[in-house]
C-alpha positions, -999 to +999 in steps of 0.1 A: -203+252+730-190+217+725-212+187+716-222+164+744-211+128+751-240+112+731-241+136+702-227+127+669-191+138+659-190+173+645-186+174+607-151+184+595-161+218+581-178+228+614-148+215+633-124+236+612-147+266+617-144+259+655-106+258+652-106+291+634-129+307+661-106+294+688-075+307+670-091+341+667-100+341+704-064+331+713-050+359+691-074+384+707-062+373+742-026+378+730-033+412+715-050+424+748-020+411+768+004+428+744-016+461+747-015+459+785+023+454+784+028+482+760+007+506+781+026+496+812+060+501+797+050+534+781+034+548+812+058+535+839+091+534+821+086+563+797+095+542+767+083+550+732+055+529+717+079+509+695+102+501+724+072+494+746+060+469+720+094+453+718+097+448+755+061+436+759+064+412+730+097+398+743+083+392+778+051+377+764+072+353+743+093+343+773+125+360+762+128+389+787+130+426+784+153+444+760+155+479+773+171+484+807+145+492+833+154+524+853+124+530+876+112+511+905+077+511+891+089+498+858+108+470+875+078+460+895+056+461+865+080+440+845+080+413+872+042+413+875+038+414+837+062+384+834+041+364+858+009+375+840+025+365+807+031+329+819-006+326+828-016+342+795+006+317+776-011+288+793-045+302+787-037+307+750-025+272+746-056+259+764-078+279+740-060+266+710-059+229+720-094+227+734-112+218+701-086+192+691-085+175+725-123+176+728-127+160+693-102+133+702-119+124+735-154+127+719-144+103+691-129+079+717-161+079+737-182+073+706-160+043+696-161+031+731-199+033+732-202+014+699-182-015+714-207-018+742-236-024+719 
């Protein structure tokens, strides 16, 4: 997926295309996570889809639930979903930053190699 250590630096237009692909992948991960949260709140708490969206989005963003949780299953789900959301956040940040970090390190290695010659 990424160029190897001795390959040339990726041209800018291809690099920007890579950034867009990673942003789309990160957005897809967030949409799947949001869908799982909505389904859980709708099924376990009996919330409507709009309230389920609001609660899932707030937990996924790190804010916390909005609607009071009334069932044991809903509370257990909210706790597990909050832990899952933390991992999803870290994964999304990693997906978004990977191309930029790789390009910086690759450029550093190419410059380092040119000094050795």
